[in-house]
VEXLUMKE-577567 format. One record per residue (C-alpha): chain; residue in one letter; residue number from 1; x, y, z. Coordinates in pm, 1 decimal. Example, Ala and Ser with C-alpha at 12.3 -4.5 7.8 and 13.67 -1.06 7.14 Angstrom:
BEGIN
   kette   rest    nr         px         py         pz
       A      A     1     1230.0     -450.0      780.0
       A      S     2     1367.0     -106.0      714.0
END
This chain:
BEGIN
   kette   rest    nr         px         py         pz
       A      M     1        6.7       -5.8       -2.9
       A      A     2      321.2      248.9       48.8
       A      E     3      330.4      249.5     -331.3
       A      L     4      -24.7      390.0     -386.7
       A      P     5       78.7      771.8     -329.5
       A      F     6      370.0      726.3     -613.1
       A      V     7      108.3      538.7     -860.5
       A      F     8     -161.2      815.6     -811.2
       A      G     9       62.7     1119.2     -726.1
       A      T    10     -133.0     1199.8     -443.1
       A      A    11     -199.0     1161.7      -62.6
       A      F    12     -465.1      932.3       86.1
       A      N    13     -791.5     1073.5      189.1
       A      D    14     -676.5     1078.2      553.9
       A      G    15     -383.0     1303.9      462.0
       A      T    16     -124.2     1034.7      491.5
       A      G    17      109.7      929.0      205.7
       A      V    18      203.6     1282.0      127.3
       A      L    19      497.1     1276.4     -113.2
       A      Q    20      794.9     1483.6      -40.3
       A      P    21      936.7     1720.0     -325.1
       A      D    22     1222.5     1486.2     -399.6
       A      E    23      977.7     1204.8     -446.4
       A      L    24      778.1     1375.4     -719.8
       A      P    25      988.1     1268.6    -1006.8
       A      L    26      993.8      892.0     -886.8
       A      S    27      593.3      931.1     -880.0
       A      E    28      599.4     1063.5    -1218.1
       A      L    29      812.6      770.5    -1335.3
       A      I    30      581.5      518.0    -1157.8
       A      M    31      266.9      663.6    -1337.1
       A      G    32      454.9      655.9    -1671.6
       A      Y    33      518.0      276.2    -1646.5
       A      W    34      178.5      219.8    -1507.1
       A      G    35       14.4      421.1    -1802.9
       A      A    36      242.3      250.1    -2060.0
       A      M    37      163.4      -88.2    -1932.0
       A      A    38     -222.0       -2.6    -1914.0
       A      L    39     -197.0      121.1    -2280.0
       A      S    40       12.2     -129.8    -2461.4
       A      G    41       73.9     -409.6    -2224.9
       A      D    42      450.4     -289.9    -2199.4
       A      P    43      594.7      -59.5    -1948.0
       A      N    44      867.4       67.5    -2166.6
       A      G    45      897.4      369.8    -2375.3
       A      G    46      863.8      746.6    -2320.8
       A      G    47     1237.8      787.7    -2255.2
       A      R    48     1219.5      580.9    -1919.0
       A      A    49     1482.1      349.2    -1824.6
       A      V    50     1412.6       -5.6    -1985.3
       A      W    51     1224.7     -238.6    -1753.5
       A      P    52     1367.0     -574.1    -1843.1
       A      A    53     1178.3     -883.2    -1884.8
       A      Y    54     1217.8    -1121.1    -1574.2
       A      D    55     1476.2    -1377.5    -1642.3
       A      L    56     1497.7    -1646.4    -1353.0
       A      S    57     1875.1    -1723.8    -1440.0
       A      T    58     1991.4    -1370.2    -1390.6
       A      E    59     1695.1    -1232.7    -1184.0
       A      T    60     1740.1     -890.2    -1343.3
       A      Q    61     1489.9     -633.8    -1184.1
       A      L    62     1426.8     -274.2    -1223.3
       A      V    63     1485.8      -86.5     -894.9
       A      L    64     1236.3      199.2     -853.0
       A      D    65     1379.2      453.4     -588.7
       A      L    66     1491.8      803.6     -566.7
       A      T    67     1771.3      683.6     -803.8
       A      T    68     1650.1      428.5    -1050.3
       A      S    69     1870.3      128.0    -1129.0
       A      T    70     1877.1     -225.9    -1268.1
       A      E    71     1998.4     -492.0    -1048.5
       A      S    72     2057.6     -869.6    -1056.6
       A      A    73     1922.2    -1079.2     -760.3
       A      Y    74     1816.7     -774.1     -574.4
       A      K    75     1728.8     -857.7     -202.6
       A      S    76     1756.1    -1235.2     -295.2
       A      A    77     1790.5    -1345.2       77.6
       A      Q    78     1458.7    -1179.1      156.3
       A      C    79     1303.2    -1318.0     -153.9
       A      D    80     1456.4    -1659.2     -106.4
       A      F    81     1272.1    -1666.4      236.2
       A      W    82      929.2    -1600.7       76.9
       A      D    83      989.0    -1860.3     -183.1
       A      S    84     1071.0    -2089.8       85.2
       A      L    85      712.7    -2081.9      228.2
       A      G    86      540.0    -2176.0     -100.9
       A      P    87      472.5    -2533.0     -228.6
END
């Protein structure tokens, strides 16, 4: 739920989730990815960093933060924990 202010660029009705000025570009970036995905089924385009297709062998992911980056096996220890709980 913490991502919703970034997706919609606004605070919650209760006043929480207010974005800081340095977070506004990230919000615009996320809105661009969501809009492109809704329009075409592909989040890429519009001059944004390329969102790589997921590949299990490299686990390459786009990390959306104040500085956007592409990482391999990002937070893999935490993800491996959740994977261990599945069937």
